[in-house]
Backbone as numpy.savetxt, mean C-alpha at the origin, in Angstrom:
# Nx Ny Nz CAx CAy CAz Cx Cy Cz
-8.78 30.84 19.10 -8.17 29.85 19.34 -8.47 28.49 19.40
-9.77 27.64 19.39 -10.42 26.66 19.03 -10.11 26.16 17.75
-10.26 26.91 16.75 -9.65 26.91 15.76 -8.38 26.27 15.70
-7.70 26.98 16.38 -6.24 26.59 15.51 -5.81 25.48 16.91
-6.33 24.96 18.22 -6.13 23.84 18.81 -6.45 22.99 17.96
-7.62 22.85 17.04 -8.30 21.66 16.21 -7.19 21.06 15.32
-6.43 22.39 14.83 -5.94 21.90 13.44 -3.97 21.05 13.79
-4.04 22.30 15.14 -2.50 21.39 16.04 -2.63 19.78 15.98
-3.99 19.68 16.47 -4.06 18.31 16.90 -4.62 17.31 15.86
-5.32 17.67 15.00 -5.80 16.97 14.09 -5.05 16.73 12.70
-3.69 17.84 12.70 -3.43 17.33 11.40 -2.14 16.09 11.79
-1.47 15.96 12.58 -0.63 14.96 12.71 -1.80 13.48 12.52
-2.67 13.29 13.43 -3.47 12.06 13.30 -3.42 11.62 11.64
-4.04 13.22 10.83 -4.40 12.96 9.02 -3.52 12.78 8.60
-1.99 13.18 8.96 -1.19 12.95 8.04 -0.46 11.02 8.55
-0.78 10.88 9.64 0.04 9.47 9.90 -0.98 8.66 9.28
-2.32 8.89 9.29 -3.54 8.00 8.94 -3.10 7.98 7.01
-2.98 9.16 6.68 -2.33 8.67 5.26 -1.15 8.32 4.88
-0.37 8.14 5.52 1.13 7.94 5.12 0.80 6.31 5.53
-0.05 5.56 6.49 -0.53 4.62 6.77 -1.05 3.60 5.51
-1.99 4.55 5.13 -2.42 4.27 3.58 -1.94 4.18 2.52
-0.71 4.88 2.29 0.23 4.65 1.29 1.36 3.69 1.57
1.49 3.61 2.68 2.56 1.63 3.11 1.63 0.91 2.58
0.02 0.99 3.10 -0.83 -0.79 2.95 -0.27 -0.58 1.02
-0.69 0.49 0.67 -0.89 0.14 -0.98 0.22 -0.37 -1.62
1.54 0.22 -1.46 2.70 0.02 -1.82 2.67 -1.16 -1.22
2.47 -1.75 -0.28 3.10 -3.31 0.12 2.14 -4.11 -0.81
0.68 -4.05 -0.83 -0.17 -4.56 -1.42 0.36 -4.60 -3.02
0.94 -3.72 -3.61 1.69 -3.75 -4.83 2.88 -4.50 -5.17
3.59 -4.69 -4.36 5.10 -5.69 -4.04 4.52 -7.22 -4.60
3.51 -7.08 -3.25 2.78 -8.58 -3.35 2.44 -9.20 -4.36
1.53 -7.78 -5.28 0.58 -8.58 -6.10 1.85 -8.57 -7.14
3.07 -8.11 -7.27 3.56 -8.11 -8.20 4.68 -9.85 -8.56
4.74 -9.84 -7.23 5.47 -11.11 -6.88 4.39 -12.48 -7.51
2.86 -12.23 -6.91 2.34 -13.40 -7.28 1.76 -13.23 -9.17
2.11 -12.16 -9.60 1.50 -12.14 -11.03 2.84 -12.88 -11.60
4.26 -12.38 -11.08 5.43 -12.98 -11.50 5.08 -14.47 -11.56
5.08 -14.85 -10.20 5.24 -16.60 -10.07 3.82 -17.28 -10.62
3.09 -16.33 -11.24 1.76 -17.28 -11.95 2.04 -17.17 -13.17
3.01 -16.56 -14.01 3.64 -16.19 -15.08 4.72 -17.71 -15.39
5.13 -17.91 -14.12 6.10 -18.46 -14.21 5.45 -20.17 -13.77
4.41 -20.26 -13.64 3.84 -21.27 -13.35 3.12 -21.72 -14.76
2.50 -21.00 -15.51 1.94 -21.10 -16.78 2.83 -21.88 -17.61
4.19 -20.87 -17.67 5.15 -21.42 -18.59 5.69 -22.72 -18.41
6.17 -22.80 -17.20 6.03 -24.57 -16.45 4.95 -25.36 -17.36
3.71 -24.84 -16.98 2.58 -26.22 -17.58 2.69 -26.36 -18.77
2.21 -24.51 -19.76 2.59 -25.33 -21.06 3.34 -25.12 -22.13
4.68 -24.67 -21.62 5.90 -24.69 -22.92 6.54 -26.15 -22.49
6.91 -26.17 -20.69 8.06 -27.62 -21.16 7.11 -28.76 -20.80
């Protein structure tokens, strides 16, 4: 019974932790894509125009 109680107790904690980590990674990706586009635009303005 102790084993089942541990599985029931810790599974939601691990699932929410993994979900939180995935959301953080996705947010960082979006931010980095925006900064890359901004960097490209700045470089185009500086060297082309």
